[in-house]
C-alpha positions as CSV (number, residue, x, y, z in Angstrom):
1,M,53.3,71.9,126.4
2,S,56.6,73.7,127.4
3,N,59.6,71.8,128.6
4,L,59.0,73.9,132.0
5,K,55.5,72.7,132.5
6,A,56.4,68.9,131.6
7,S,59.3,69.1,133.9
8,Q,57.1,70.5,136.6
9,E,54.4,67.8,136.0
10,K,57.0,65.2,136.6
11,L,57.7,66.3,139.9
12,I,54.1,66.8,140.9
13,L,53.4,63.2,140.2
14,K,56.5,61.9,141.5
15,I,56.0,63.4,145.0
16,N,52.1,62.3,144.9
17,F,53.0,58.7,144.2
18,I,55.0,59.1,147.2
19,G,52.3,60.2,148.9
20,I,50.0,57.7,148.1
21,L,52.3,55.1,149.2
22,V,52.9,56.7,152.7
23,N,49.0,57.1,153.3
24,I,48.3,53.7,152.2
25,L,50.8,52.1,154.9
26,L,49.8,55.1,157.5
27,G,46.1,54.4,157.1
28,I,46.1,50.6,157.4
29,G,48.3,50.8,160.3
30,K,46.3,53.5,162.2
31,I,43.1,51.6,161.3
32,V,44.1,48.2,162.4
33,I,46.2,49.4,165.6
34,G,43.4,52.0,166.3
35,F,40.8,49.4,166.4
36,F,42.4,46.6,168.5
37,S,43.9,49.2,171.0
38,G,40.7,50.9,171.5
39,S,41.6,54.2,170.3
40,M,38.8,56.2,168.6
41,A,41.3,59.1,167.9
42,L,43.8,56.9,166.2
43,L,41.0,55.1,164.3
44,S,39.7,58.5,163.0
45,D,43.4,59.6,162.4
46,G,43.5,56.5,160.0
47,I,40.6,57.5,158.2
48,H,42.0,60.9,157.8
49,S,45.1,59.4,156.1
50,F,43.1,57.6,153.5
51,T,41.2,60.9,152.8
52,D,44.9,61.8,152.0
53,L,44.6,59.1,149.2
54,I,41.8,60.7,147.6
55,T,43.2,64.2,147.7
56,D,46.3,62.5,145.9
57,V,44.4,61.2,143.3
58,A,42.6,64.7,142.9
59,V,46.0,66.5,142.6
60,I,47.2,63.9,139.7
61,L,43.9,64.4,137.6
62,G,44.1,68.0,138.1
63,T,47.6,68.1,136.8
64,K,46.9,65.6,134.1
65,L,43.8,67.7,132.8
66,S,45.3,71.0,133.3
67,A,48.4,70.0,131.2
68,R,46.2,69.5,128.1
69,E,47.1,71.9,125.3
70,P,44.6,74.8,124.7
71,D,41.7,74.1,122.0
72,P,39.4,76.5,120.6
73,K,36.7,76.3,123.5
74,H,39.8,76.7,125.8
75,P,42.4,79.4,124.2
76,Y,43.9,80.1,127.6
77,G,44.2,76.2,128.6
78,H,43.1,74.1,131.0
79,E,44.7,75.3,134.3
80,W,41.5,75.9,136.1
81,Y,41.4,72.0,136.5
82,N,44.2,72.5,139.3
83,T,42.0,75.2,141.2
84,F,38.9,72.7,141.0
85,A,41.2,70.0,142.4
86,S,42.2,72.6,145.4
87,L,38.5,73.3,145.8
88,F,37.7,69.5,146.2
89,I,40.2,69.2,148.9
90,A,39.1,72.0,150.7
91,I,35.4,70.5,150.6
92,V,36.8,66.8,151.7
93,L,38.7,68.3,154.6
94,F,35.7,70.2,155.8
95,L,33.2,67.6,155.7
96,L,35.2,65.0,157.3
97,G,36.4,67.3,160.0
98,C,32.6,67.9,160.9
99,A,32.0,64.1,160.7
100,V,35.0,63.4,163.1
101,I,34.2,66.2,165.8
102,T,30.2,65.2,165.5
103,K,31.2,61.5,166.4
104,S,33.8,62.5,169.0
105,A,30.8,64.7,170.8
106,L,28.4,61.7,170.5
107,S,30.8,59.5,172.2
108,I,31.3,61.7,175.1
109,V,27.4,62.4,175.4
110,H,27.1,58.7,175.5
111,N,29.9,57.8,178.3
112,E,32.0,55.7,175.7
113,V,35.1,55.3,177.8
114,E,37.6,52.6,176.6
115,I,40.8,51.4,177.6
116,V,43.6,52.4,175.0
117,K,46.6,50.1,174.7
118,P,50.0,52.0,174.8
119,I,50.9,50.7,171.1
120,A,48.7,53.3,169.7
121,M,51.1,55.8,171.1
122,W,54.2,54.7,168.9
123,V,51.9,54.5,166.0
124,A,50.7,58.2,166.5
125,I,54.8,58.9,166.9
126,A,55.5,57.2,163.5
127,S,52.7,59.1,161.9
128,I,54.0,62.5,163.0
129,I,57.4,62.2,161.6
130,S,56.3,60.5,158.3
131,K,53.6,63.1,157.6
132,E,55.8,66.1,158.6
133,W,58.5,64.6,156.4
134,L,55.7,64.3,153.6
135,Y,54.4,67.7,154.2
136,R,57.7,69.4,153.7
137,K,58.6,67.5,150.5
138,T,55.2,68.4,149.1
139,R,55.5,72.0,150.0
140,D,59.1,72.4,148.5
141,V,57.7,70.8,145.2
142,A,54.5,72.7,145.0
143,K,56.5,76.1,145.6
144,K,58.9,75.1,143.1
145,T,56.0,74.3,140.6
146,H,53.6,76.9,141.5
147,S,51.0,74.3,142.1
148,A,48.3,75.6,144.3
149,A,46.7,72.0,144.4
150,L,49.7,70.5,145.4
151,Y,50.2,73.4,148.0
152,A,46.8,72.4,149.4
153,N,47.5,68.6,149.4
154,A,50.8,69.6,151.3
155,W,48.4,71.0,154.1
156,H,46.7,68.1,154.1
157,H,49.5,66.1,155.0
158,R,50.3,68.8,157.8
159,S,46.9,68.6,159.0
160,D,47.5,64.8,159.3
161,A,50.7,65.1,161.1
162,F,48.8,67.8,163.7
163,S,45.8,65.6,164.2
164,S,48.8,62.8,165.1
165,V,50.4,65.2,167.6
166,A,46.6,65.4,169.0
167,V,46.0,61.9,169.0
168,L,49.6,61.4,171.1
169,V,48.5,64.4,173.3
170,G,45.2,62.5,174.1
171,L,46.7,59.0,174.4
172,V,49.4,60.5,177.0
173,S,46.4,62.1,179.1
174,L,44.5,58.9,179.2
175,R,48.1,57.4,180.9
176,F,47.6,60.0,183.4
177,G,44.0,59.1,184.2
178,F,41.8,61.6,181.9
179,E,39.4,59.2,180.6
180,Y,38.1,61.4,177.9
181,G,41.6,62.7,176.5
182,D,41.5,60.3,173.7
183,R,37.9,61.6,172.7
184,F,38.8,65.5,172.9
185,A,41.9,64.8,171.0
186,T,39.6,63.4,168.3
187,S,37.9,66.4,168.3
188,A,41.0,68.4,167.7
189,V,41.9,66.3,164.7
190,G,38.4,67.2,163.4
191,L,38.9,71.0,164.2
192,M,42.4,71.0,162.6
193,M,40.9,69.2,159.4
194,I,38.5,72.5,159.4
195,L,41.0,74.8,159.7
196,A,43.2,73.2,157.1
197,S,40.4,73.3,154.8
198,M,39.5,77.1,155.3
199,K,43.4,77.8,154.3
200,V,43.0,76.1,151.1
201,L,39.6,77.6,150.5
202,E,41.3,81.0,150.8
203,S,43.3,80.4,148.1
204,C,41.1,79.0,145.7
205,I,38.9,82.1,146.4
206,R,41.6,84.1,145.2
207,E,41.9,82.4,142.1
208,F,38.6,82.6,141.0
209,S,38.2,86.2,141.9
210,D,41.3,87.1,139.4
211,C,43.3,88.2,142.7
212,S,46.8,89.6,141.7
213,V,49.8,87.5,142.3
214,D,51.4,88.0,145.7
215,Q,53.6,91.2,146.0
216,D,57.2,89.4,146.1
217,I,56.4,88.1,142.5
218,I,55.0,91.5,141.4
219,N,58.3,93.2,142.9
220,E,60.5,90.4,140.9
221,I,58.4,91.5,137.8
222,E,59.1,95.1,138.2
223,S,62.8,94.5,138.9
224,V,63.0,92.6,135.5
225,I,61.2,95.7,133.4
226,R,63.4,98.0,135.1
227,S,66.7,96.2,134.2
228,N,65.6,96.6,130.2
229,K,67.2,99.6,129.2
230,H,64.9,100.1,126.1
231,V,61.6,100.3,128.5
232,R,61.3,103.7,129.1
233,Q,58.4,103.7,131.3
234,W,55.6,101.2,132.0
235,H,51.9,100.9,133.2
236,K,48.8,99.3,133.6
237,L,50.8,96.1,135.0
238,R,48.2,93.3,135.7
239,T,48.7,89.8,136.9
240,R,46.7,87.0,137.9
241,S,47.2,83.0,138.5
242,V,45.1,80.3,137.4
243,G,46.3,76.7,138.6
244,R,50.1,76.7,137.8
245,D,49.8,79.5,135.2
246,L,50.8,83.2,135.7
247,F,48.8,85.7,133.3
248,L,50.4,89.1,133.1
249,D,49.8,92.1,130.8
250,L,51.4,95.5,130.9
251,H,51.9,98.5,128.5
252,I,55.5,99.7,127.8
253,L,56.7,103.0,126.5
254,V,59.9,102.8,124.0
255,D,61.7,105.2,121.9
256,P,59.0,106.9,119.3
257,E,61.6,106.8,116.6
258,I,62.5,103.2,116.5
259,S,61.0,100.9,113.8
260,V,58.1,98.4,114.5
261,T,60.5,95.5,114.1
262,M,62.7,97.0,116.7
263,A,59.9,97.7,119.1
264,H,58.7,93.9,118.4
265,E,62.1,92.6,119.5
266,I,62.2,94.6,122.6
267,S,58.8,93.3,123.6
268,D,59.9,89.5,122.7
269,R,63.0,89.9,124.8
270,L,61.1,91.6,127.8
271,E,59.0,88.2,127.9
272,D,61.9,86.1,127.4
273,D,63.5,87.8,130.8
274,L,60.4,87.4,132.7
275,R,60.1,83.8,131.8
276,S,63.7,83.0,132.7
277,H,63.6,85.2,136.0
278,I,59.9,84.0,137.3
279,Q,60.6,80.2,136.5
280,R,56.9,79.6,135.8
281,P,54.4,79.0,133.0
282,M,53.1,82.3,132.0
283,N,51.2,84.1,129.5
284,I,52.4,87.4,128.7
285,I,50.8,90.3,126.5
286,V,53.1,93.2,126.3
287,H,51.3,96.6,124.7
288,I,53.9,98.6,123.0
289,E,53.3,102.5,123.1
290,P,55.6,105.4,122.0
291,D,57.3,107.5,124.6
292,L,55.2,110.7,124.0
293,P,53.7,113.0,126.6
294,H,50.2,111.9,126.4
295,F,51.2,108.0,126.7
296,R,52.8,108.6,130.0
297,K,51.0,107.7,133.5
298,D,53.2,110.2,135.7
């Protein structure tokens, strides 16, 4: 494993272990307080926090498995484990969101109204602050390490923060006499979980369909190529992401009078420049062509 990939793995595991600790504390607190205060929304939110534990573990497993060295059956590595971890998170979020909305709707249909104690509001506020902080930290590490699974988990944290906002709104509305406020807040929790799952699923589909990387990265790649004075032209630039890895191939045109050794050095130097500027694990293939009219793609 490269030094870059190893350092990224440490960052991912560290933020996930912090997430596990926060989710355990929040999950226990919200479930206990939700049960004794009579808040179904807070109770559902506590269950949501425990689902974050599941997704934290999924990210850890995906990161560990994807770090395995390439083998004869998987010569391009195992980064697809990270994509499957993201897909798992999306499915968990979607199913739980549907379950929460169903339970809330049935509660309203059966006219189940309970008195919610004020302490539930303070727990919801604590959850909003802690989960938004965790979202921001996890998102920053995800961007730094280019981990789709970790970014998906960051959104899971944010959905928990948003759901706690919905819980708080519902509890406040109860204080002002809207007896179903807690139940509608529960439905909002479920809806936010479903919306978050759709965002994660979109990212997974992009990877499974071999979609190119975003335009900002492509612009950066092109800037690095242009800065190499030995590369006269280039074409057939193709990119795709698999987990944290970026796969890139392109054709470059060089002086037709130089030696094969020199052409190889140009290719190696270009690869080194791309890796140092992009700062993510990369698999690069550079096809060298002589700068002659029939090779140009004007």
